[in-house]
SEDRENRO-59497 format. One record per atom (N, C-alpha, C, O): residue number from 1; residue in one letter; atom name; x, y, z. Coordinates in steps of 0.2 Angstrom, whole numbers, plus 5000, padded with zeros to 4 digits. Example, Ala and Ser with C-alpha at 12.3 -4.5 7.8 and 13.67 -1.06 7.14 Angstrom:
[node 1,"A","N",[5066,4972,5039]]
[node 1,"A","CA",[5062,4978,5039]]
[node 1,"A","C",[5066,4984,5039]]
[node 1,"A","O",[5071,4983,5042]]
[node 2,"S","N",[5064,4989,5035]]
[node 2,"S","CA",[5068,4995,5036]]
[node 2,"S","C",[5064,5000,5039]]
[node 2,"S","O",[5067,5006,5040]]
END
This chain:
[node 1,"X","N",[5050,4698,4961]]
[node 1,"X","CA",[5044,4694,4958]]
[node 1,"X","C",[5044,4688,4963]]
[node 1,"X","O",[5049,4684,4964]]
[node 2,"X","N",[5038,4686,4965]]
[node 2,"X","CA",[5037,4680,4969]]
[node 2,"X","C",[5039,4674,4966]]
[node 2,"X","O",[5042,4670,4970]]
[node 3,"X","N",[5038,4673,4960]]
[node 3,"X","CA",[5039,4666,4957]]
[node 3,"X","C",[5046,4665,4957]]
[node 3,"X","O",[5048,4659,4959]]
[node 4,"X","N",[5051,4670,4956]]
[node 4,"X","CA",[5058,4669,4956]]
[node 4,"X","C",[5060,4667,4963]]
[node 4,"X","O",[5065,4663,4964]]
[node 5,"X","N",[5057,4670,4968]]
[node 5,"X","CA",[5059,4669,4975]]
[node 5,"X","C",[5057,4662,4977]]
[node 5,"X","O",[5060,4658,4981]]
[node 6,"X","N",[5051,4660,4975]]
[node 6,"X","CA",[5048,4654,4977]]
[node 6,"X","C",[5050,4648,4973]]
[node 6,"X","O",[5051,4642,4976]]
[node 7,"X","N",[5051,4649,4967]]
[node 7,"X","CA",[5053,4643,4962]]
[node 7,"X","C",[5059,4645,4958]]
[node 7,"X","O",[5058,4647,4952]]
[node 8,"X","N",[5065,4645,4961]]
[node 8,"X","CA",[5070,4648,4957]]
[node 8,"X","C",[5072,4644,4951]]
[node 8,"X","O",[5075,4647,4946]]
[node 9,"X","N",[5071,4638,4950]]
[node 9,"X","CA",[5072,4634,4944]]
[node 9,"X","C",[5067,4634,4939]]
[node 9,"X","O",[5068,4631,4934]]
[node 10,"X","N",[5061,4637,4940]]
[node 10,"X","CA",[5056,4637,4935]]
[node 10,"X","C",[5057,4641,4930]]
[node 10,"X","O",[5058,4647,4930]]
[node 11,"X","N",[5056,4639,4923]]
[node 11,"X","CA",[5056,4643,4917]]
[node 11,"X","C",[5049,4641,4914]]
[node 11,"X","O",[5046,4636,4915]]
[node 12,"X","N",[5047,4646,4910]]
[node 12,"X","CA",[5041,4645,4906]]
[node 12,"X","C",[5042,4639,4901]]
[node 12,"X","O",[5037,4635,4900]]
[node 13,"X","N",[5048,4638,4898]]
[node 13,"X","CA",[5049,4632,4894]]
[node 13,"X","C",[5048,4625,4897]]
[node 13,"X","O",[5046,4621,4894]]
[node 14,"X","N",[5050,4625,4904]]
[node 14,"X","CA",[5049,4619,4908]]
[node 14,"X","C",[5042,4617,4908]]
[node 14,"X","O",[5040,4611,4909]]
[node 15,"X","N",[5037,4621,4907]]
[node 15,"X","CA",[5030,4620,4907]]
[node 15,"X","C",[5028,4615,4901]]
[node 15,"X","O",[5023,4612,4901]]
[node 16,"X","N",[5032,4616,4896]]
[node 16,"X","CA",[5030,4613,4890]]
[node 16,"X","C",[5032,4605,4890]]
[node 16,"X","O",[5030,4602,4885]]
[node 17,"X","N",[5036,4603,4895]]
[node 17,"X","CA",[5038,4596,4895]]
[node 17,"X","C",[5032,4591,4894]]
[node 17,"X","O",[5032,4587,4890]]
[node 18,"X","N",[5027,4592,4898]]
[node 18,"X","CA",[5021,4588,4898]]
[node 18,"X","C",[5018,4589,4891]]
[node 18,"X","O",[5015,4584,4889]]
[node 19,"X","N",[5017,4595,4889]]
[node 19,"X","CA",[5014,4596,4882]]
[node 19,"X","C",[5017,4592,4877]]
[node 19,"X","O",[5014,4589,4872]]
[node 20,"X","N",[5024,4593,4877]]
[node 20,"X","CA",[5028,4589,4872]]
[node 20,"X","C",[5028,4582,4872]]
[node 20,"X","O",[5028,4578,4867]]
[node 21,"X","N",[5027,4579,4879]]
[node 21,"X","CA",[5027,4572,4880]]
[node 21,"X","C",[5021,4569,4877]]
[node 21,"X","O",[5020,4563,4876]]
[node 22,"X","N",[5015,4573,4877]]
[node 22,"X","CA",[5009,4571,4875]]
[node 22,"X","C",[5007,4572,4868]]
[node 22,"X","O",[5001,4573,4866]]
[node 23,"X","N",[5012,4573,4863]]
[node 23,"X","CA",[5010,4574,4856]]
[node 23,"X","C",[5006,4569,4853]]
[node 23,"X","O",[5007,4563,4854]]
[node 24,"X","N",[5001,4571,4850]]
[node 24,"X","CA",[4996,4567,4847]]
[node 24,"X","C",[4996,4568,4839]]
[node 24,"X","O",[4990,4569,4836]]
[node 25,"X","N",[5001,4568,4836]]
[node 25,"X","CA",[5001,4569,4829]]
[node 25,"X","C",[5003,4563,4825]]
[node 25,"X","O",[5005,4558,4827]]
[node 26,"X","N",[5001,4563,4818]]
[node 26,"X","CA",[5002,4558,4814]]
[node 26,"X","C",[5008,4560,4809]]
[node 26,"X","O",[5008,4565,4806]]
[node 27,"X","N",[5013,4556,4809]]
[node 27,"X","CA",[5019,4557,4805]]
[node 27,"X","C",[5018,4556,4798]]
[node 27,"X","O",[5014,4551,4797]]
[node 28,"X","N",[5020,4560,4793]]
[node 28,"X","CA",[5019,4559,4786]]
[node 28,"X","C",[5026,4557,4783]]
[node 28,"X","O",[5031,4559,4787]]
[node 29,"X","N",[5027,4555,4777]]
[node 29,"X","CA",[5033,4554,4774]]
[node 29,"X","C",[5037,4560,4774]]
[node 29,"X","O",[5034,4566,4773]]
[node 30,"X","N",[5044,4560,4775]]
[node 30,"X","CA",[5048,4566,4775]]
[node 30,"X","C",[5048,4569,4782]]
[node 30,"X","O",[5050,4575,4783]]
[node 31,"X","N",[5045,4566,4787]]
[node 31,"X","CA",[5045,4568,4794]]
[node 31,"X","C",[5041,4574,4795]]
[node 31,"X","O",[5042,4578,4800]]
[node 32,"X","N",[5036,4576,4790]]
[node 32,"X","CA",[5032,4581,4791]]
[node 32,"X","C",[5026,4579,4795]]
[node 32,"X","O",[5024,4574,4795]]
[node 33,"X","N",[5023,4584,4798]]
[node 33,"X","CA",[5017,4583,4802]]
[node 33,"X","C",[5011,4584,4798]]
[node 33,"X","O",[5010,4589,4795]]
[node 34,"X","N",[5006,4580,4799]]
[node 34,"X","CA",[4999,4581,4796]]
[node 34,"X","C",[4996,4587,4800]]
[node 34,"X","O",[4996,4587,4806]]
[node 35,"X","N",[4993,4591,4796]]
[node 35,"X","CA",[4989,4596,4800]]
[node 35,"X","C",[4983,4593,4803]]
[node 35,"X","O",[4979,4590,4800]]
[node 36,"X","N",[4982,4595,4810]]
[node 36,"X","CA",[4977,4593,4814]]
[node 36,"X","C",[4973,4599,4817]]
[node 36,"X","O",[4974,4600,4823]]
[node 37,"X","N",[4970,4602,4813]]
[node 37,"X","CA",[4967,4609,4815]]
[node 37,"X","C",[4961,4608,4820]]
[node 37,"X","O",[4959,4613,4823]]
[node 38,"X","N",[4959,4602,4821]]
[node 38,"X","CA",[4953,4601,4825]]
[node 38,"X","C",[4955,4601,4833]]
[node 38,"X","O",[4951,4601,4837]]
[node 39,"X","N",[4962,4600,4834]]
[node 39,"X","CA",[4964,4599,4841]]
[node 39,"X","C",[4964,4606,4844]]
[node 39,"X","O",[4966,4611,4842]]
[node 40,"X","N",[4963,4605,4851]]
[node 40,"X","CA",[4963,4611,4855]]
[node 40,"X","C",[4967,4608,4861]]
[node 40,"X","O",[4969,4602,4861]]
[node 41,"X","N",[4969,4612,4866]]
[node 41,"X","CA",[4973,4610,4872]]
[node 41,"X","C",[4969,4613,4878]]
[node 41,"X","O",[4966,4618,4878]]
[node 42,"X","N",[4971,4609,4883]]
[node 42,"X","CA",[4969,4611,4890]]
[node 42,"X","C",[4974,4609,4895]]
[node 42,"X","O",[4977,4604,4894]]
[node 43,"X","N",[4975,4613,4899]]
[node 43,"X","CA",[4980,4611,4904]]
[node 43,"X","C",[4978,4614,4911]]
[node 43,"X","O",[4975,4619,4911]]
[node 44,"X","N",[4981,4611,4916]]
[node 44,"X","CA",[4980,4614,4923]]
[node 44,"X","C",[4987,4615,4926]]
[node 44,"X","O",[4991,4611,4925]]
[node 45,"X","N",[4988,4621,4929]]
[node 45,"X","CA",[4994,4623,4931]]
[node 45,"X","C",[4994,4625,4939]]
[node 45,"X","O",[4989,4628,4940]]
[node 46,"X","N",[4998,4622,4943]]
[node 46,"X","CA",[4998,4624,4950]]
[node 46,"X","C",[5005,4626,4951]]
[node 46,"X","O",[5010,4624,4948]]
[node 47,"X","N",[5006,4631,4956]]
[node 47,"X","CA",[5012,4633,4959]]
[node 47,"X","C",[5013,4628,4965]]
[node 47,"X","O",[5008,4627,4969]]
[node 48,"X","N",[5019,4625,4965]]
[node 48,"X","CA",[5020,4619,4970]]
[node 48,"X","C",[5026,4621,4974]]
[node 48,"X","O",[5031,4624,4971]]
[node 49,"X","N",[5026,4620,4980]]
[node 49,"X","CA",[5031,4621,4985]]
[node 49,"X","C",[5032,4615,4990]]
[node 49,"X","O",[5027,4613,4993]]
[node 50,"X","N",[5038,4612,4991]]
[node 50,"X","CA",[5038,4606,4995]]
[node 50,"X","C",[5034,4601,4993]]
[node 50,"X","O",[5031,4597,4997]]
[node 51,"X","N",[5033,4600,4986]]
[node 51,"X","CA",[5028,4594,4984]]
[node 51,"X","C",[5021,4595,4986]]
[node 51,"X","O",[5017,4590,4985]]
[node 52,"X","N",[5019,4601,4987]]
[node 52,"X","CA",[5012,4603,4989]]
[node 52,"X","C",[5009,4608,4984]]
[node 52,"X","O",[5013,4613,4983]]
[node 53,"X","N",[5003,4607,4982]]
[node 53,"X","CA",[5000,4612,4978]]
[node 53,"X","C",[4999,4618,4982]]
[node 53,"X","O",[4997,4618,4988]]
[node 54,"X","N",[5001,4624,4980]]
[node 54,"X","CA",[5001,4630,4984]]
[node 54,"X","C",[4995,4635,4981]]
[node 54,"X","O",[4991,4638,4984]]
[node 55,"X","N",[4996,4636,4974]]
[node 55,"X","CA",[4991,4641,4971]]
[node 55,"X","C",[4990,4638,4964]]
[node 55,"X","O",[4994,4636,4960]]
[node 56,"X","N",[4983,4640,4962]]
[node 56,"X","CA",[4981,4638,4955]]
[node 56,"X","C",[4975,4642,4954]]
[node 56,"X","O",[4973,4647,4957]]
[node 57,"X","N",[4971,4639,4949]]
[node 57,"X","CA",[4965,4642,4947]]
[node 57,"X","C",[4959,4643,4952]]
[node 57,"X","O",[4956,4648,4953]]
[node 58,"X","N",[4959,4638,4956]]
[node 58,"X","CA",[4954,4638,4962]]
[node 58,"X","C",[4955,4643,4967]]
[node 58,"X","O",[4950,4647,4968]]
[node 59,"X","N",[4961,4643,4970]]
[node 59,"X","CA",[4962,4649,4974]]
[node 59,"X","C",[4962,4656,4971]]
[node 59,"X","O",[4960,4661,4974]]
[node 60,"X","N",[4964,4656,4965]]
[node 60,"X","CA",[4963,4663,4961]]
[node 60,"X","C",[4956,4665,4961]]
[node 60,"X","O",[4955,4671,4962]]
[node 61,"X","N",[4952,4660,4959]]
[node 61,"X","CA",[4945,4662,4959]]
[node 61,"X","C",[4942,4664,4966]]
[node 61,"X","O",[4938,4668,4966]]
[node 62,"X","N",[4944,4660,4971]]
[node 62,"X","CA",[4942,4662,4978]]
[node 62,"X","C",[4944,4669,4980]]
[node 62,"X","O",[4940,4672,4982]]
[node 63,"X","N",[4950,4670,4978]]
[node 63,"X","CA",[4953,4677,4980]]
[node 63,"X","C",[4949,4683,4976]]
[node 63,"X","O",[4947,4688,4979]]
[node 64,"X","N",[4947,4681,4970]]
[node 64,"X","CA",[4943,4686,4966]]
[node 64,"X","C",[4936,4687,4968]]
[node 64,"X","O",[4933,4692,4968]]
[node 65,"X","N",[4933,4681,4971]]
[node 65,"X","CA",[4927,4682,4974]]
[node 65,"X","C",[4927,4685,4980]]
[node 65,"X","O",[4922,4689,4982]]
[node 66,"X","N",[4932,4685,4984]]
[node 66,"X","CA",[4932,4688,4990]]
[node 66,"X","C",[4933,4696,4989]]
[node 66,"X","O",[4929,4700,4992]]
[node 67,"X","N",[4937,4697,4984]]
[node 67,"X","CA",[4937,4705,4982]]
[node 67,"X","C",[4931,4707,4979]]
[node 67,"X","O",[4929,4713,4981]]
[node 68,"X","N",[4927,4703,4976]]
[node 68,"X","CA",[4920,4705,4973]]
[node 68,"X","C",[4915,4706,4978]]
[node 68,"X","O",[4911,4711,4978]]
[node 69,"X","N",[4915,4701,4983]]
[node 69,"X","CA",[4909,4700,4988]]
[node 69,"X","C",[4911,4703,4995]]
[node 69,"X","O",[4907,4704,4999]]
[node 70,"X","N",[4917,4704,4996]]
[node 70,"X","CA",[4919,4707,5002]]
[node 70,"X","C",[4919,4702,5008]]
[node 70,"X","O",[4919,4705,5014]]
[node 71,"X","N",[4919,4696,5007]]
[node 71,"X","CA",[4918,4691,5012]]
[node 71,"X","C",[4920,4684,5010]]
[node 71,"X","O",[4919,4682,5004]]
[node 72,"X","N",[4925,4681,5014]]
[node 72,"X","CA",[4927,4674,5012]]
[node 72,"X","C",[4921,4670,5013]]
[node 72,"X","O",[4921,4665,5009]]
[node 73,"X","N",[4917,4671,5018]]
[node 73,"X","CA",[4911,4666,5018]]
[node 73,"X","C",[4906,4667,5012]]
[node 73,"X","O",[4904,4661,5010]]
[node 74,"X","N",[4905,4673,5010]]
[node 74,"X","CA",[4901,4673,5004]]
[node 74,"X","C",[4904,4671,4998]]
[node 74,"X","O",[4901,4668,4993]]
[node 75,"X","N",[4911,4672,4997]]
[node 75,"X","CA",[4914,4669,4992]]
[node 75,"X","C",[4914,4661,4991]]
[node 75,"X","O",[4913,4658,4986]]
[node 76,"X","N",[4915,4658,4997]]
[node 76,"X","CA",[4914,4651,4998]]
[node 76,"X","C",[4907,4649,4996]]
[node 76,"X","O",[4907,4644,4992]]
[node 77,"X","N",[4902,4652,4998]]
[node 77,"X","CA",[4895,4650,4996]]
[node 77,"X","C",[4894,4651,4989]]
[node 77,"X","O",[4892,4646,4986]]
[node 78,"X","N",[4897,4656,4986]]
[node 78,"X","CA",[4896,4657,4979]]
[node 78,"X","C",[4899,4652,4975]]
[node 78,"X","O",[4897,4650,4969]]
[node 79,"X","N",[4905,4649,4977]]
[node 79,"X","CA",[4909,4644,4974]]
[node 79,"X","C",[4906,4637,4976]]
[node 79,"X","O",[4909,4632,4973]]
[node 80,"X","N",[4902,4636,4980]]
[node 80,"X","CA",[4899,4630,4982]]
[node 80,"X","C",[4904,4626,4986]]
[node 80,"X","O",[4904,4620,4986]]
[node 81,"X","N",[4907,4629,4991]]
[node 81,"X","CA",[4912,4626,4996]]
[node 81,"X","C",[4910,4628,5003]]
[node 81,"X","O",[4907,4634,5004]]
[node 82,"X","N",[4912,4624,5007]]
[node 82,"X","CA",[4911,4626,5014]]
[node 82,"X","C",[4916,4632,5016]]
[node 82,"X","O",[4921,4633,5013]]
[node 83,"X","N",[4914,4636,5021]]
[node 83,"X","CA",[4918,4641,5024]]
[node 83,"X","C",[4924,4638,5026]]
[node 83,"X","O",[4930,4641,5025]]
[node 84,"X","N",[4924,4633,5030]]
[node 84,"X","CA",[4930,4630,5033]]
[node 84,"X","C",[4935,4628,5028]]
[node 84,"X","O",[4941,4629,5029]]
[node 85,"X","N",[4933,4625,5022]]
[node 85,"X","CA",[4937,4623,5017]]
[node 85,"X","C",[4940,4629,5014]]
[node 85,"X","O",[4947,4629,5013]]
[node 86,"X","N",[4937,4635,5013]]
[node 86,"X","CA",[4939,4641,5010]]
[node 86,"X","C",[4944,4644,5015]]
[node 86,"X","O",[4950,4646,5013]]
[node 87,"X","N",[4943,4644,5021]]
[node 87,"X","CA",[4947,4646,5026]]
[node 87,"X","C",[4954,4642,5026]]
[node 87,"X","O",[4959,4645,5027]]
[node 88,"X","N",[4953,4636,5026]]
[node 88,"X","CA",[4959,4631,5026]]
[node 88,"X","C",[4964,4633,5020]]
[node 88,"X","O",[4970,4633,5020]]
[node 89,"X","N",[4961,4634,5014]]
[node 89,"X","CA",[4964,4635,5008]]
[node 89,"X","C",[4968,4642,5009]]
[node 89,"X","O",[4974,4642,5007]]
[node 90,"X","N",[4965,4647,5011]]
[node 90,"X","CA",[4968,4653,5012]]
[node 90,"X","C",[4974,4653,5017]]
[node 90,"X","O",[4979,4656,5016]]
[node 91,"X","N",[4973,4649,5022]]
[node 91,"X","CA",[4978,4649,5028]]
[node 91,"X","C",[4984,4645,5025]]
[node 91,"X","O",[4989,4647,5026]]
[node 92,"X","N",[4983,4640,5021]]
[node 92,"X","CA",[4988,4636,5018]]
[node 92,"X","C",[4992,4640,5014]]
[node 92,"X","O",[4999,4640,5014]]
[node 93,"X","N",[4989,4644,5009]]
[node 93,"X","CA",[4993,4648,5005]]
[node 93,"X","C",[4997,4653,5008]]
[node 93,"X","O",[5002,4654,5007]]
[node 94,"X","N",[4993,4656,5013]]
[node 94,"X","CA",[4997,4662,5017]]
[node 94,"X","C",[5003,4659,5020]]
[node 94,"X","O",[5008,4662,5020]]
[node 95,"X","N",[5002,4653,5023]]
[node 95,"X","CA",[5008,4650,5027]]
[node 95,"X","C",[5014,4648,5022]]
[node 95,"X","O",[5020,4649,5023]]
[node 96,"X","N",[5012,4645,5016]]
[node 96,"X","CA",[5017,4643,5011]]
[node 96,"X","C",[5020,4649,5008]]
[node 96,"X","O",[5026,4649,5007]]
[node 97,"X","N",[5017,4654,5006]]
[node 97,"X","CA",[5019,4660,5003]]
[node 97,"X","C",[5022,4665,5008]]
[node 97,"X","O",[5026,4669,5006]]
[node 98,"X","N",[5021,4664,5014]]
[node 98,"X","CA",[5023,4668,5019]]
[node 98,"X","C",[5021,4676,5018]]
[node 98,"X","O",[5025,4680,5018]]
[node 99,"X","N",[5015,4676,5016]]
[node 99,"X","CA",[5012,4683,5015]]
[node 99,"X","C",[5004,4683,5017]]
[node 99,"X","O",[5001,4677,5016]]
[node 100,"X","N",[5002,4688,5019]]
[node 100,"X","CA",[4995,4689,5021]]
[node 100,"X","C",[4991,4690,5015]]
[node 100,"X","O",[4992,4695,5011]]
[node 101,"X","N",[4986,4686,5013]]
[node 101,"X","CA",[4982,4688,5007]]
[node 101,"X","C",[4975,4691,5009]]
[node 101,"X","O",[4973,4695,5005]]
[node 102,"X","N",[4973,4690,5015]]
[node 102,"X","CA",[4966,4693,5017]]
[node 102,"X","C",[4967,4698,5023]]
[node 102,"X","O",[4970,4696,5028]]
[node 103,"X","N",[4963,4703,5023]]
[node 103,"X","CA",[4962,4708,5029]]
[node 103,"X","C",[4956,4706,5031]]
[node 103,"X","O",[4951,4706,5028]]
[node 104,"X","N",[4955,4703,5037]]
[node 104,"X","CA",[4949,4701,5040]]
[node 104,"X","C",[4947,4706,5045]]
[node 104,"X","O",[4950,4708,5049]]
[node 105,"X","N",[4940,4707,5045]]
[node 105,"X","CA",[4937,4711,5050]]
[node 105,"X","C",[4932,4707,5054]]
[node 105,"X","O",[4927,4704,5051]]
[node 106,"X","N",[4933,4707,5060]]
[node 106,"X","CA",[4928,4703,5064]]
[node 106,"X","C",[4921,4707,5064]]
[node 106,"X","O",[4921,4713,5064]]
[node 107,"X","N",[4916,4703,5065]]
[node 107,"X","CA",[4909,4705,5065]]
[node 107,"X","C",[4908,4711,5069]]
[node 107,"X","O",[4912,4716,5070]]
[node 108,"X","N",[4902,4712,5072]]
[node 108,"X","CA",[4900,4718,5076]]
[node 108,"X","C",[4894,4721,5072]]
[node 108,"X","O",[4890,4718,5068]]
[node 109,"X","N",[4893,4728,5074]]
[node 109,"X","CA",[4887,4731,5071]]
[node 109,"X","C",[4888,4732,5063]]
[node 109,"X","O",[4883,4731,5060]]
[node 110,"X","N",[4894,4732,5061]]
[node 110,"X","CA",[4895,4733,5053]]
[node 110,"X","C",[4895,4726,5050]]
[node 110,"X","O",[4895,4726,5044]]
[node 111,"X","N",[4896,4720,5054]]
[node 111,"X","CA",[4895,4714,5051]]
[node 111,"X","C",[4902,4710,5049]]
[node 111,"X","O",[4902,4704,5048]]
[node 112,"X","N",[4907,4714,5049]]
[node 112,"X","CA",[4914,4710,5047]]
[node 112,"X","C",[4914,4709,5040]]
[node 112,"X","O",[4910,4711,5036]]
[node 113,"X","N",[4920,4705,5038]]
[node 113,"X","CA",[4921,4703,5031]]
[node 113,"X","C",[4928,4703,5030]]
[node 113,"X","O",[4932,4702,5034]]
[node 114,"X","N",[4930,4702,5023]]
[node 114,"X","CA",[4937,4701,5021]]
[node 114,"X","C",[4938,4705,5015]]
[node 114,"X","O",[4934,4706,5011]]
[node 115,"X","N",[4944,4708,5014]]
[node 115,"X","CA",[4946,4711,5008]]
[node 115,"X","C",[4953,4708,5007]]
[node 115,"X","O",[4957,4705,5011]]
[node 116,"X","N",[4955,4708,5000]]
[node 116,"X","CA",[4962,4705,4999]]
[node 116,"X","C",[4967,4711,5000]]
[node 116,"X","O",[4965,4717,4999]]
[node 117,"X","N",[4973,4709,5002]]
[node 117,"X","CA",[4978,4714,5003]]
[node 117,"X","C",[4981,4716,4997]]
[node 117,"X","O",[4980,4714,4991]]
[node 118,"X","N",[4985,4722,4997]]
[node 118,"X","CA",[4989,4725,4992]]
[node 118,"X","C",[4994,4719,4989]]
[node 118,"X","O",[4995,4719,4983]]
[node 119,"X","N",[4997,4716,4994]]
[node 119,"X","CA",[5002,4711,4992]]
[node 119,"X","C",[4998,4705,4988]]
[node 119,"X","O",[5001,4703,4983]]
[node 120,"X","N",[4992,4703,4990]]
[node 120,"X","CA",[4988,4698,4986]]
[node 120,"X","C",[4986,4701,4979]]
[node 120,"X","O",[4987,4697,4975]]
[node 121,"X","N",[4985,4707,4979]]
[node 121,"X","CA",[4983,4710,4972]]
[node 121,"X","C",[4989,4710,4968]]
[node 121,"X","O",[4988,4708,4962]]
[node 122,"X","N",[4995,4711,4970]]
[node 122,"X","CA",[5001,4711,4966]]
[node 122,"X","C",[5002,4704,4964]]
[node 122,"X","O",[5004,4702,4958]]
[node 123,"X","N",[5001,4699,4969]]
[node 123,"X","CA",[5003,4692,4967]]
[node 123,"X","C",[4998,4689,4962]]
[node 123,"X","O",[5000,4686,4957]]
[node 124,"X","N",[4991,4691,4962]]
[node 124,"X","CA",[4986,4690,4957]]
[node 124,"X","C",[4989,4692,4950]]
[node 124,"X","O",[4988,4689,4945]]
[node 125,"X","N",[4991,4699,4950]]
[node 125,"X","CA",[4993,4702,4944]]
[node 125,"X","C",[4999,4698,4941]]
[node 125,"X","O",[4999,4696,4935]]
[node 126,"X","N",[5004,4696,4945]]
[node 126,"X","CA",[5010,4692,4943]]
[node 126,"X","C",[5007,4685,4941]]
[node 126,"X","O",[5010,4683,4935]]
[node 127,"X","N",[5003,4682,4944]]
[node 127,"X","CA",[5001,4675,4942]]
[node 127,"X","C",[4997,4675,4936]]
[node 127,"X","O",[4998,4671,4931]]
[node 128,"X","N",[4993,4680,4935]]
[node 128,"X","CA",[4989,4681,4929]]
[node 128,"X","C",[4994,4682,4923]]
[node 128,"X","O",[4993,4680,4917]]
[node 129,"X","N",[4999,4687,4924]]
[node 129,"X","CA",[5003,4688,4918]]
[node 129,"X","C",[5008,4682,4917]]
[node 129,"X","O",[5009,4681,4911]]
[node 130,"X","N",[5010,4678,4922]]
[node 130,"X","CA",[5013,4672,4921]]
[node 130,"X","C",[5009,4667,4917]]
[node 130,"X","O",[5012,4664,4912]]
[node 131,"X","N",[5003,4666,4919]]
[node 131,"X","CA",[4998,4662,4915]]
[node 131,"X","C",[4997,4664,4908]]
[node 131,"X","O",[4997,4660,4904]]
[node 132,"X","N",[4997,4670,4907]]
[node 132,"X","CA",[4996,4673,4900]]
[node 132,"X","C",[5002,4671,4896]]
[node 132,"X","O",[5002,4669,4890]]
[node 133,"X","N",[5008,4672,4899]]
[node 133,"X","CA",[5014,4670,4895]]
[node 133,"X","C",[5014,4662,4894]]
[node 133,"X","O",[5016,4660,4888]]
[node 134,"X","N",[5012,4658,4899]]
[node 134,"X","CA",[5012,4651,4898]]
[node 134,"X","C",[5007,4649,4892]]
[node 134,"X","O",[5009,4645,4888]]
[node 135,"X","N",[5001,4652,4892]]
[node 135,"X","CA",[4996,4651,4887]]
[node 135,"X","C",[4999,4653,4880]]
[node 135,"X","O",[4998,4649,4875]]
[node 136,"X","N",[5003,4659,4880]]
[node 136,"X","CA",[5005,4661,4873]]
[node 136,"X","C",[5011,4656,4871]]
[node 136,"X","O",[5011,4654,4865]]
[node 137,"X","N",[5015,4653,4875]]
[node 137,"X","CA",[5020,4649,4873]]
[node 137,"X","C",[5017,4642,4871]]
[node 137,"X","O",[5019,4639,4866]]
[node 138,"X","N",[5012,4640,4875]]
[node 138,"X","CA",[5009,4633,4873]]
[node 138,"X","C",[5005,4634,4866]]
[node 138,"X","O",[5005,4629,4862]]
[node 139,"X","N",[5002,4640,4865]]
[node 139,"X","CA",[4998,4641,4859]]
[node 139,"X","C",[5003,4641,4853]]
[node 139,"X","O",[5002,4638,4848]]
[node 140,"X","N",[5009,4644,4854]]
[node 140,"X","CA",[5014,4644,4849]]
[node 140,"X","C",[5017,4637,4848]]
[node 140,"X","O",[5018,4635,4842]]
[node 141,"X","N",[5018,4633,4853]]
[node 141,"X","CA",[5020,4626,4852]]
[node 141,"X","C",[5015,4622,4849]]
[node 141,"X","O",[5016,4617,4845]]
[node 142,"X","N",[5008,4623,4851]]
[node 142,"X","CA",[5003,4619,4847]]
[node 142,"X","C",[5003,4621,4840]]
[node 142,"X","O",[5003,4616,4836]]
[node 143,"X","N",[5004,4627,4838]]
[node 143,"X","CA",[5005,4629,4831]]
[node 143,"X","C",[5011,4626,4828]]
[node 143,"X","O",[5011,4623,4822]]
[node 144,"X","N",[5016,4625,4831]]
[node 144,"X","CA",[5023,4623,4829]]
[node 144,"X","C",[5022,4615,4828]]
[node 144,"X","O",[5024,4613,4822]]
[node 145,"X","N",[5019,4612,4832]]
[node 145,"X","CA",[5019,4604,4832]]
[node 145,"X","C",[5013,4602,4829]]
[node 145,"X","O",[5013,4596,4826]]
[node 146,"X","N",[5007,4605,4829]]
[node 146,"X","CA",[5001,4603,4826]]
[node 146,"X","C",[4999,4607,4820]]
[node 146,"X","O",[4994,4605,4817]]
[node 147,"X","N",[5003,4612,4818]]
[node 147,"X","CA",[5001,4616,4812]]
[node 147,"X","C",[4994,4619,4812]]
[node 147,"X","O",[4991,4618,4807]]
[node 148,"X","N",[4992,4621,4817]]
[node 148,"X","CA",[4985,4624,4818]]
[node 148,"X","C",[4985,4631,4815]]
[node 148,"X","O",[4980,4634,4815]]
END
């Protein structure tokens, strides 16, 4: 699994540190928590290596757009970013993860384009499964601490 290789000390429980530090509950007598059913949560999560953001929702969306549209340039346009920025993002991720994410085809008669690699597809699946686990844990913790 990529996460274990890249982030050997990371556990799903460690993600909860920030959520637990930001509790917004009202204590009642007997140390019971008041039900606060109107609260929701939002969080942003990045994979980090050497104190640099490596992967998160933005790059995930970019890779999915490349898969959908068959072109990094078209994916960038669709997401409202420059091609050069999209290219730099993909290059940085490939360098940090030491894996090729895109198969690039140079133009010509057929026009060129990009597709995501099999390794990138596996990484996306692992990332999405990881995020689903984190969401599940955070939802359980929201229910535990805020009685939702």
